[in-house]
N, CA, C and O atoms as CSV, one atom per row, in Angstrom:
chain,resi,resn,atom,element,x,y,z
A,1,MET,N,N,-131.912,-101.406,-104.883
A,1,MET,CA,C,-131.695,-102.602,-105.673
A,1,MET,C,C,-130.224,-102.735,-106.056
A,1,MET,O,O,-129.683,-103.838,-106.127
A,2,LYS,N,N,-129.583,-101.580,-106.301
A,2,LYS,CA,C,-128.168,-101.604,-106.659
A,2,LYS,C,C,-127.324,-102.123,-105.487
A,2,LYS,O,O,-126.345,-102.837,-105.704
A,3,ALA,N,N,-127.690,-101.775,-104.260
A,3,ALA,CA,C,-126.965,-102.238,-103.073
A,3,ALA,C,C,-127.046,-103.757,-102.958
A,3,ALA,O,O,-126.078,-104.398,-102.550
A,4,PHE,N,N,-128.185,-104.333,-103.314
A,4,PHE,CA,C,-128.353,-105.781,-103.270
A,4,PHE,C,C,-127.361,-106.475,-104.188
A,4,PHE,O,O,-126.744,-107.463,-103.790
A,5,TRP,N,N,-127.193,-105.976,-105.417
A,5,TRP,CA,C,-126.279,-106.584,-106.381
A,5,TRP,C,C,-124.820,-106.402,-105.957
A,5,TRP,O,O,-123.995,-107.283,-106.197
A,6,VAL,N,N,-124.500,-105.283,-105.338
A,6,VAL,CA,C,-123.137,-105.068,-104.846
A,6,VAL,C,C,-122.834,-106.077,-103.740
A,6,VAL,O,O,-121.769,-106.694,-103.730
A,7,LYS,N,N,-123.778,-106.241,-102.806
A,7,LYS,CA,C,-123.586,-107.194,-101.718
A,7,LYS,C,C,-123.496,-108.620,-102.250
A,7,LYS,O,O,-122.692,-109.412,-101.759
A,8,THR,N,N,-124.304,-108.952,-103.236
A,8,THR,CA,C,-124.266,-110.283,-103.844
A,8,THR,C,C,-122.928,-110.526,-104.535
A,8,THR,O,O,-122.370,-111.618,-104.439
A,9,ALA,N,N,-122.416,-109.519,-105.226
A,9,ALA,CA,C,-121.123,-109.651,-105.901
A,9,ALA,C,C,-119.997,-109.834,-104.888
A,9,ALA,O,O,-119.108,-110.659,-105.099
A,10,ILE,N,N,-120.022,-109.085,-103.803
A,10,ILE,CA,C,-118.994,-109.218,-102.763
A,10,ILE,C,C,-119.077,-110.595,-102.110
A,10,ILE,O,O,-118.052,-111.236,-101.876
A,11,LEU,N,N,-120.293,-111.051,-101.817
A,11,LEU,CA,C,-120.473,-112.383,-101.248
A,11,LEU,C,C,-119.954,-113.464,-102.198
A,11,LEU,O,O,-119.322,-114.423,-101.756
A,12,GLY,N,N,-120.215,-113.318,-103.486
A,12,GLY,CA,C,-119.720,-114.269,-104.479
A,12,GLY,C,C,-118.201,-114.306,-104.528
A,12,GLY,O,O,-117.607,-115.381,-104.619
A,13,MET,N,N,-117.573,-113.142,-104.468
A,13,MET,CA,C,-116.098,-113.086,-104.467
A,13,MET,C,C,-115.529,-113.730,-103.206
A,13,MET,O,O,-114.534,-114.451,-103.281
A,14,LEU,N,N,-116.138,-113.482,-102.061
A,14,LEU,CA,C,-115.669,-114.074,-100.816
A,14,LEU,C,C,-115.807,-115.599,-100.830
A,14,LEU,O,O,-114.926,-116.306,-100.341
A,15,ILE,N,N,-116.889,-116.097,-101.380
A,15,ILE,CA,C,-117.065,-117.546,-101.499
A,15,ILE,C,C,-116.006,-118.123,-102.436
A,15,ILE,O,O,-115.459,-119.192,-102.165
A,16,PHE,N,N,-115.714,-117.433,-103.528
A,16,PHE,CA,C,-114.680,-117.874,-104.462
A,16,PHE,C,C,-113.316,-117.923,-103.771
A,16,PHE,O,O,-112.572,-118.886,-103.956
A,17,VAL,N,N,-112.977,-116.911,-102.985
A,17,VAL,CA,C,-111.706,-116.880,-102.255
A,17,VAL,C,C,-111.658,-118.012,-101.234
A,17,VAL,O,O,-110.619,-118.653,-101.078
A,18,LEU,N,N,-112.762,-118.268,-100.538
A,18,LEU,CA,C,-112.814,-119.352,-99.559
A,18,LEU,C,C,-112.579,-120.712,-100.214
A,18,LEU,O,O,-111.822,-121.531,-99.693
A,19,VAL,N,N,-113.212,-120.947,-101.332
A,19,VAL,CA,C,-113.007,-122.215,-102.054
A,19,VAL,C,C,-111.559,-122.331,-102.515
A,19,VAL,O,O,-110.972,-123.410,-102.434
A,20,GLY,N,N,-110.982,-121.252,-102.989
A,20,GLY,CA,C,-109.575,-121.264,-103.407
A,20,GLY,C,C,-108.636,-121.574,-102.254
A,20,GLY,O,O,-107.702,-122.361,-102.411
A,21,LEU,N,N,-108.870,-120.968,-101.099
A,21,LEU,CA,C,-108.022,-121.222,-99.935
A,21,LEU,C,C,-108.156,-122.657,-99.446
A,21,LEU,O,O,-107.166,-123.264,-99.037
A,22,MET,N,N,-109.355,-123.202,-99.483
A,22,MET,CA,C,-109.547,-124.589,-99.078
A,22,MET,C,C,-108.836,-125.543,-100.033
A,22,MET,O,O,-108.274,-126.549,-99.598
A,23,THR,N,N,-108.854,-125.241,-101.315
A,23,THR,CA,C,-108.147,-126.061,-102.302
A,23,THR,C,C,-106.649,-126.025,-102.063
A,23,THR,O,O,-105.990,-127.063,-102.106
A,24,VAL,N,N,-106.106,-124.851,-101.812
A,24,VAL,CA,C,-104.671,-124.717,-101.539
A,24,VAL,C,C,-104.315,-125.485,-100.271
A,24,VAL,O,O,-103.283,-126.155,-100.237
A,25,LYS,N,N,-105.127,-125.410,-99.247
A,25,LYS,CA,C,-104.863,-126.125,-98.001
A,25,LYS,C,C,-104.826,-127.629,-98.218
A,25,LYS,O,O,-103.982,-128.314,-97.640
A,26,ILE,N,N,-105.717,-128.149,-99.031
A,26,ILE,CA,C,-105.742,-129.580,-99.313
A,26,ILE,C,C,-104.497,-129.993,-100.092
A,26,ILE,O,O,-103.926,-131.048,-99.817
A,27,VAL,N,N,-104.070,-129.191,-101.047
A,27,VAL,CA,C,-102.889,-129.507,-101.847
A,27,VAL,C,C,-101.629,-129.444,-100.999
A,27,VAL,O,O,-100.764,-130.311,-101.124
A,28,VAL,N,N,-101.503,-128.442,-100.140
A,28,VAL,CA,C,-100.317,-128.279,-99.300
A,28,VAL,C,C,-100.284,-129.329,-98.197
A,28,VAL,O,O,-99.209,-129.630,-97.678
A,29,LYS,N,N,-101.400,-129.880,-97.832
A,29,LYS,CA,C,-101.483,-130.849,-96.747
A,29,LYS,C,C,-100.624,-132.084,-96.996
A,29,LYS,O,O,-100.287,-132.787,-96.043
A,30,THR,N,N,-100.262,-132.369,-98.231
A,30,THR,CA,C,-99.485,-133.565,-98.526
A,30,THR,C,C,-98.127,-133.553,-97.845
A,30,THR,O,O,-97.620,-134.617,-97.489
A,31,GLN,N,N,-97.517,-132.379,-97.651
A,31,GLN,CA,C,-96.219,-132.344,-96.986
A,31,GLN,C,C,-96.366,-132.378,-95.464
A,31,GLN,O,O,-95.366,-132.488,-94.754
A,32,GLU,N,N,-97.581,-132.287,-94.959
A,32,GLU,CA,C,-97.808,-132.282,-93.528
A,32,GLU,C,C,-98.308,-133.631,-93.026
A,32,GLU,O,O,-99.089,-133.680,-92.075
A,33,ASP,N,N,-97.883,-134.702,-93.633
A,33,ASP,CA,C,-98.341,-136.023,-93.234
A,33,ASP,C,C,-97.649,-136.478,-91.954
A,33,ASP,O,O,-96.547,-136.035,-91.629
A,34,TRP,N,N,-98.319,-137.369,-91.242
A,34,TRP,CA,C,-97.705,-138.003,-90.088
A,34,TRP,C,C,-96.721,-139.049,-90.585
A,34,TRP,O,O,-97.056,-139.867,-91.442
A,35,VAL,N,N,-95.525,-139.022,-90.057
A,35,VAL,CA,C,-94.476,-139.970,-90.451
A,35,VAL,C,C,-93.828,-140.535,-89.190
A,35,VAL,O,O,-93.980,-139.997,-88.094
A,36,LYS,N,N,-93.109,-141.624,-89.377
A,36,LYS,CA,C,-92.418,-142.267,-88.269
A,36,LYS,C,C,-90.914,-142.111,-88.476
A,36,LYS,O,O,-90.411,-142.306,-89.582
A,37,ILE,N,N,-90.209,-141.764,-87.419
A,37,ILE,CA,C,-88.750,-141.594,-87.497
A,37,ILE,C,C,-88.119,-142.980,-87.566
A,37,ILE,O,O,-88.328,-143.812,-86.683
A,38,GLU,N,N,-87.342,-143.223,-88.630
A,38,GLU,CA,C,-86.671,-144.515,-88.788
A,38,GLU,C,C,-85.225,-144.477,-88.336
A,38,GLU,O,O,-84.699,-145.478,-87.849
A,39,GLU,N,N,-84.573,-143.327,-88.494
A,39,GLU,CA,C,-83.148,-143.221,-88.152
A,39,GLU,C,C,-82.822,-141.784,-87.805
A,39,GLU,O,O,-83.374,-140.850,-88.386
A,40,LYS,N,N,-81.918,-141.616,-86.849
A,40,LYS,CA,C,-81.419,-140.288,-86.478
A,40,LYS,C,C,-79.925,-140.245,-86.792
A,40,LYS,O,O,-79.192,-141.191,-86.501
A,41,TYR,N,N,-79.492,-139.161,-87.375
A,41,TYR,CA,C,-78.090,-138.985,-87.727
A,41,TYR,C,C,-77.521,-137.807,-86.949
A,41,TYR,O,O,-78.115,-136.729,-86.916
A,42,PHE,N,N,-76.358,-138.019,-86.317
A,42,PHE,CA,C,-75.668,-136.963,-85.591
A,42,PHE,C,C,-74.254,-136.842,-86.129
A,42,PHE,O,O,-73.699,-137.823,-86.623
A,43,PRO,N,N,-73.649,-135.640,-86.042
A,43,PRO,CA,C,-72.281,-135.467,-86.542
A,43,PRO,C,C,-71.321,-136.415,-85.821
A,43,PRO,O,O,-71.390,-136.592,-84.604
A,44,ALA,N,N,-70.436,-137.011,-86.597
A,44,ALA,CA,C,-69.452,-137.923,-86.021
A,44,ALA,C,C,-68.425,-137.115,-85.230
A,44,ALA,O,O,-68.261,-135.915,-85.448
A,45,SER,N,N,-67.742,-137.785,-84.316
A,45,SER,CA,C,-66.770,-137.095,-83.454
A,45,SER,C,C,-65.585,-136.554,-84.240
A,45,SER,O,O,-64.935,-135.606,-83.799
A,46,ASP,N,N,-65.294,-137.144,-85.404
A,46,ASP,CA,C,-64.161,-136.662,-86.201
A,46,ASP,C,C,-64.552,-135.503,-87.123
A,46,ASP,O,O,-63.732,-135.038,-87.914
A,47,GLY,N,N,-65.813,-135.032,-87.023
A,47,GLY,CA,C,-66.244,-133.871,-87.811
A,47,GLY,C,C,-66.654,-134.203,-89.232
A,47,GLY,O,O,-66.879,-133.298,-90.036
A,48,SER,N,N,-66.755,-135.474,-89.554
A,48,SER,CA,C,-67.143,-135.850,-90.919
A,48,SER,C,C,-68.663,-135.930,-91.036
A,48,SER,O,O,-69.390,-135.384,-90.207
A,49,ASP,N,N,-69.127,-136.612,-92.067
A,49,ASP,CA,C,-70.568,-136.726,-92.323
A,49,ASP,C,C,-71.301,-137.338,-91.135
A,49,ASP,O,O,-70.710,-138.095,-90.365
A,50,PRO,N,N,-72.588,-137.014,-90.981
A,50,PRO,CA,C,-73.367,-137.553,-89.864
A,50,PRO,C,C,-73.447,-139.081,-89.889
A,50,PRO,O,O,-73.453,-139.708,-90.948
A,51,LEU,N,N,-73.507,-139.652,-88.693
A,51,LEU,CA,C,-73.507,-141.091,-88.506
A,51,LEU,C,C,-74.838,-141.525,-87.911
A,51,LEU,O,O,-75.328,-140.901,-86.969
A,52,GLY,N,N,-75.429,-142.592,-88.451
A,52,GLY,CA,C,-76.708,-143.098,-87.958
A,52,GLY,C,C,-76.588,-143.733,-86.591
A,52,GLY,O,O,-75.623,-144.448,-86.323
A,53,ILE,N,N,-77.559,-143.482,-85.718
A,53,ILE,CA,C,-77.518,-143.995,-84.351
A,53,ILE,C,C,-77.679,-145.513,-84.320
A,53,ILE,O,O,-76.839,-146.201,-83.739
A,54,SER,N,N,-78.722,-146.047,-84.922
A,54,SER,CA,C,-78.969,-147.490,-84.832
A,54,SER,C,C,-78.297,-148.292,-85.943
A,54,SER,O,O,-77.916,-149.442,-85.728
A,55,SER,N,N,-78.147,-147.700,-87.124
A,55,SER,CA,C,-77.587,-148.454,-88.249
A,55,SER,C,C,-76.083,-148.269,-88.409
A,55,SER,O,O,-75.422,-149.123,-89.000
A,56,GLY,N,N,-75.534,-147.181,-87.901
A,56,GLY,CA,C,-74.116,-146.896,-88.082
A,56,GLY,C,C,-73.794,-146.405,-89.484
A,56,GLY,O,O,-72.623,-146.258,-89.833
A,57,GLU,N,N,-74.803,-146.152,-90.281
A,57,GLU,CA,C,-74.649,-145.713,-91.672
A,57,GLU,C,C,-74.228,-144.243,-91.713
A,57,GLU,O,O,-74.719,-143.426,-90.934
A,58,ARG,N,N,-73.320,-143.917,-92.623
A,58,ARG,CA,C,-72.901,-142.522,-92.812
A,58,ARG,C,C,-73.793,-141.869,-93.856
A,58,ARG,O,O,-74.093,-142.455,-94.896
A,59,LEU,N,N,-74.209,-140.650,-93.559
A,59,LEU,CA,C,-75.063,-139.889,-94.451
A,59,LEU,C,C,-74.215,-138.828,-95.136
A,59,LEU,O,O,-73.578,-138.013,-94.469
A,60,GLU,N,N,-74.206,-138.835,-96.466
A,60,GLU,CA,C,-73.422,-137.857,-97.207
A,60,GLU,C,C,-74.223,-136.573,-97.367
A,60,GLU,O,O,-75.318,-136.580,-97.929
A,61,ILE,N,N,-73.670,-135.469,-96.868
A,61,ILE,CA,C,-74.322,-134.167,-96.964
A,61,ILE,C,C,-73.464,-133.277,-97.853
A,61,ILE,O,O,-72.242,-133.234,-97.716
A,62,GLN,N,N,-74.129,-132.560,-98.776
A,62,GLN,CA,C,-73.404,-131.734,-99.734
A,62,GLN,C,C,-72.801,-130.489,-99.089
A,62,GLN,O,O,-71.731,-130.040,-99.501
A,63,SER,N,N,-73.473,-129.923,-98.081
A,63,SER,CA,C,-72.954,-128.703,-97.474
A,63,SER,C,C,-71.724,-129.022,-96.628
A,63,SER,O,O,-71.538,-130.160,-96.197
A,64,GLY,N,N,-70.900,-128.028,-96.396
A,64,GLY,CA,C,-69.651,-128.211,-95.682
A,64,GLY,C,C,-69.810,-128.456,-94.196
A,64,GLY,O,O,-68.969,-129.133,-93.605
A,65,ASP,N,N,-70.849,-127.937,-93.568
A,65,ASP,CA,C,-70.989,-128.089,-92.124
A,65,ASP,C,C,-71.763,-129.359,-91.784
A,65,ASP,O,O,-72.844,-129.592,-92.324
A,66,PRO,N,N,-71.208,-130.188,-90.881
A,66,PRO,CA,C,-71.942,-131.382,-90.472
A,66,PRO,C,C,-73.141,-130.981,-89.631
A,66,PRO,O,O,-73.044,-130.091,-88.787
A,67,SER,N,N,-74.266,-131.633,-89.859
A,67,SER,CA,C,-75.467,-131.314,-89.094
A,67,SER,C,C,-76.228,-132.588,-88.800
A,67,SER,O,O,-75.857,-133.672,-89.251
A,68,CYS,N,N,-77.298,-132.440,-88.038
A,68,CYS,CA,C,-78.144,-133.583,-87.699
A,68,CYS,C,C,-79.176,-133.804,-88.793
A,68,CYS,O,O,-79.522,-132.882,-89.532
A,69,ALA,N,N,-79.661,-135.032,-88.888
A,69,ALA,CA,C,-80.682,-135.359,-89.880
A,69,ALA,C,C,-81.540,-136.485,-89.336
A,69,ALA,O,O,-81.157,-137.186,-88.400
A,70,MET,N,N,-82.709,-136.646,-89.942
A,70,MET,CA,C,-83.601,-137.751,-89.594
A,70,MET,C,C,-84.116,-138.383,-90.874
A,70,MET,O,O,-84.384,-137.702,-91.863
A,71,LYS,N,N,-84.247,-139.709,-90.830
A,71,LYS,CA,C,-84.817,-140.460,-91.950
A,71,LYS,C,C,-86.211,-140.906,-91.522
A,71,LYS,O,O,-86.401,-141.405,-90.412
A,72,PHE,N,N,-87.186,-140.720,-92.417
A,72,PHE,CA,C,-88.580,-141.018,-92.097
A,72,PHE,C,C,-89.075,-142.202,-92.904
A,72,PHE,O,O,-88.439,-142.615,-93.873
A,73,ASP,N,N,-90.223,-142.749,-92.497
A,73,ASP,CA,C,-90.766,-143.934,-93.164
A,73,ASP,C,C,-91.320,-143.634,-94.551
A,73,ASP,O,O,-91.709,-144.560,-95.263
A,74,ASN,N,N,-91.368,-142.366,-94.955
A,74,ASN,CA,C,-91.785,-142.037,-96.316
A,74,ASN,C,C,-90.594,-142.080,-97.277
A,74,ASN,O,O,-90.729,-141.726,-98.449
A,75,GLY,N,N,-89.432,-142.513,-96.786
A,75,GLY,CA,C,-88.254,-142.665,-97.627
A,75,GLY,C,C,-87.401,-141.421,-97.754
A,75,GLY,O,O,-86.397,-141.444,-98.465
A,76,ARG,N,N,-87.759,-140.354,-97.100
A,76,ARG,CA,C,-87.016,-139.100,-97.210
A,76,ARG,C,C,-86.160,-138.869,-95.975
A,76,ARG,O,O,-86.496,-139.294,-94.869
A,77,THR,N,N,-85.040,-138.181,-96.195
A,77,THR,CA,C,-84.143,-137.799,-95.117
A,77,THR,C,C,-83.980,-136.288,-95.159
A,77,THR,O,O,-83.645,-135.722,-96.199
A,78,TYR,N,N,-84.217,-135.635,-94.023
A,78,TYR,CA,C,-84.132,-134.184,-93.938
A,78,TYR,C,C,-83.187,-133.768,-92.818
A,78,TYR,O,O,-83.026,-134.475,-91.823
A,79,LYS,N,N,-82.567,-132.608,-93.000
A,79,LYS,CA,C,-81.763,-132.020,-91.938
A,79,LYS,C,C,-82.696,-131.451,-90.880
A,79,LYS,O,O,-83.783,-130.964,-91.189
A,80,VAL,N,N,-82.252,-131.519,-89.618
A,80,VAL,CA,C,-83.028,-130.964,-88.509
A,80,VAL,C,C,-82.090,-130.193,-87.589
A,80,VAL,O,O,-80.871,-130.357,-87.643
A,81,ASP,N,N,-82.673,-129.354,-86.747
A,81,ASP,CA,C,-81.915,-128.626,-85.742
A,81,ASP,C,C,-81.544,-129.605,-84.629
A,81,ASP,O,O,-82.423,-130.208,-84.012
A,82,CYS,N,N,-80.244,-129.765,-84.372
A,82,CYS,CA,C,-79.775,-130.760,-83.403
A,82,CYS,C,C,-80.333,-130.517,-82.010
A,82,CYS,O,O,-80.777,-131.458,-81.352
A,83,ASP,N,N,-80.319,-129.287,-81.554
A,83,ASP,CA,C,-80.751,-128.979,-80.185
A,83,ASP,C,C,-82.256,-129.134,-80.019
A,83,ASP,O,O,-82.718,-129.642,-78.997
A,84,GLU,N,N,-83.010,-128.708,-80.996
A,84,GLU,CA,C,-84.469,-128.701,-80.877
A,84,GLU,C,C,-85.068,-130.103,-80.908
A,84,GLU,O,O,-86.059,-130.361,-80.224
A,85,TYR,N,N,-84.490,-131.009,-81.684
A,85,TYR,CA,C,-85.078,-132.339,-81.869
A,85,TYR,C,C,-84.234,-133.449,-81.254
A,85,TYR,O,O,-84.314,-134.598,-81.690
A,86,LEU,N,N,-83.433,-133.123,-80.254
A,86,LEU,CA,C,-82.559,-134.103,-79.603
A,86,LEU,C,C,-83.355,-135.186,-78.885
A,86,LEU,O,O,-82.947,-136.347,-78.884
A,87,ASP,N,N,-84.489,-134.825,-78.272
A,87,ASP,CA,C,-85.247,-135.780,-77.474
A,87,ASP,C,C,-86.282,-136.574,-78.268
A,87,ASP,O,O,-87.025,-137.356,-77.677
A,88,PHE,N,N,-86.352,-136.401,-79.563
A,88,PHE,CA,C,-87.236,-137.222,-80.390
A,88,PHE,C,C,-86.593,-138.599,-80.531
A,88,PHE,O,O,-85.378,-138.705,-80.697
A,89,THR,N,N,-87.414,-139.660,-80.465
A,89,THR,CA,C,-86.861,-141.011,-80.489
A,89,THR,C,C,-87.187,-141.727,-81.796
A,89,THR,O,O,-88.135,-141.375,-82.498
A,90,ILE,N,N,-86.389,-142.728,-82.102
A,90,ILE,CA,C,-86.631,-143.552,-83.285
A,90,ILE,C,C,-87.922,-144.340,-83.057
A,90,ILE,O,O,-88.122,-144.917,-81.987
A,91,GLY,N,N,-88.790,-144.363,-84.059
A,91,GLY,CA,C,-90.069,-145.042,-83.956
A,91,GLY,C,C,-91.207,-144.118,-83.551
A,91,GLY,O,O,-92.368,-144.528,-83.555
A,92,GLU,N,N,-90.891,-142.881,-83.203
A,92,GLU,CA,C,-91.915,-141.927,-82.782
A,92,GLU,C,C,-92.632,-141.352,-83.996
A,92,GLU,O,O,-92.011,-141.073,-85.022
A,93,LYS,N,N,-93.961,-141.177,-83.869
A,93,LYS,CA,C,-94.741,-140.560,-84.946
A,93,LYS,C,C,-94.711,-139.055,-84.772
A,93,LYS,O,O,-95.009,-138.536,-83.697
A,94,VAL,N,N,-94.345,-138.354,-85.847
A,94,VAL,CA,C,-94.273,-136.894,-85.835
A,94,VAL,C,C,-94.965,-136.357,-87.080
A,94,VAL,O,O,-95.208,-137.087,-88.042
A,95,LYS,N,N,-95.272,-135.083,-87.041
A,95,LYS,CA,C,-95.900,-134.438,-88.187
A,95,LYS,C,C,-94.918,-133.434,-88.772
A,95,LYS,O,O,-94.353,-132.616,-88.046
A,96,ILE,N,N,-94.714,-133.495,-90.084
A,96,ILE,CA,C,-93.846,-132.538,-90.762
A,96,ILE,C,C,-94.655,-131.263,-90.963
A,96,ILE,O,O,-95.648,-131.259,-91.689
A,97,VAL,N,N,-94.224,-130.182,-90.316
A,97,VAL,CA,C,-94.948,-128.922,-90.375
A,97,VAL,C,C,-94.496,-128.098,-91.572
A,97,VAL,O,O,-95.321,-127.578,-92.323
A,98,SER,N,N,-93.181,-127.979,-91.747
A,98,SER,CA,C,-92.682,-127.215,-92.889
A,98,SER,C,C,-91.331,-127.754,-93.328
A,98,SER,O,O,-90.585,-128.342,-92.545
A,99,ILE,N,N,-91.039,-127.535,-94.604
A,99,ILE,CA,C,-89.763,-127.949,-95.188
A,99,ILE,C,C,-89.194,-126.733,-95.901
A,99,ILE,O,O,-89.789,-126.240,-96.859
A,100,GLU,N,N,-88.041,-126.243,-95.440
A,100,GLU,CA,C,-87.388,-125.092,-96.055
A,100,GLU,C,C,-85.920,-125.413,-96.276
A,100,GLU,O,O,-85.192,-125.687,-95.322
A,101,LYS,N,N,-85.487,-125.382,-97.519
A,101,LYS,CA,C,-84.087,-125.642,-97.878
A,101,LYS,C,C,-83.605,-126.973,-97.300
A,101,LYS,O,O,-82.528,-127.041,-96.709
A,102,ASN,N,N,-84.399,-128.022,-97.468
A,102,ASN,CA,C,-84.107,-129.385,-97.019
A,102,ASN,C,C,-83.982,-129.491,-95.500
A,102,ASN,O,O,-83.490,-130.498,-94.989
A,103,THR,N,N,-84.423,-128.459,-94.773
A,103,THR,CA,C,-84.465,-128.499,-93.314
A,103,THR,C,C,-85.935,-128.578,-92.915
A,103,THR,O,O,-86.767,-127.826,-93.422
A,104,VAL,N,N,-86.240,-129.489,-92.010
A,104,VAL,CA,C,-87.628,-129.761,-91.669
A,104,VAL,C,C,-87.949,-129.286,-90.258
A,104,VAL,O,O,-87.095,-129.302,-89.372
A,105,LYS,N,N,-89.195,-128.865,-90.065
A,105,LYS,CA,C,-89.706,-128.538,-88.740
A,105,LYS,C,C,-90.776,-129.576,-88.406
A,105,LYS,O,O,-91.643,-129.874,-89.228
A,106,LEU,N,N,-90.706,-130.120,-87.196
A,106,LEU,CA,C,-91.577,-131.207,-86.793
A,106,LEU,C,C,-92.427,-130.811,-85.594
A,106,LEU,O,O,-92.134,-129.844,-84.891
A,107,ARG,N,N,-93.487,-131.584,-85.381
A,107,ARG,CA,C,-94.252,-131.468,-84.142
A,107,ARG,C,C,-94.742,-132.842,-83.750
A,107,ARG,O,O,-94.944,-133.719,-84.591
A,108,ARG,N,N,-94.928,-133.010,-82.455
A,108,ARG,CA,C,-95.424,-134.280,-81.930
A,108,ARG,C,C,-96.930,-134.283,-81.914
A,108,ARG,O,O,-97.574,-133.276,-82.209
A,109,LYS,N,N,-97.491,-135.437,-81.562
A,109,LYS,CA,C,-98.951,-135.544,-81.423
A,109,LYS,C,C,-99.366,-134.599,-80.367
A,109,LYS,O,O,-100.554,-134.500,-80.060
C-alpha cells in the first residue's frame, strides 16, 4: 500500500511539472510570432550607421560597430547577422526564434 502512495505522489509531481512547462511555453511563445520583414538595413559604404534598402532611412545604432538590422511589422527593429540573413527578402514572413542582446535569430516557413 505504501508503494501505491509513493507512485501516486511521483505521478502528481510529474503532472505538476508538465503543467508548469506548458505554461512557460505558452508565455514564451509571444516572442516567437510570425512577422513580416518591412525593411533591411546594411552598413553604409562610408562606415556610418546602417542604411535602409528601400526607404534610404539611416538607423542609429548605439554600439560602435556598424551591423545589419531588420525592421518587422510588429514595429520592432533588431540586429541580425549580415551573412546568415542576406538572402531574406522584404515582405517575407519569418518566425523570430530567439532574441539575445537585441540580436535576433530567424527561421523561414
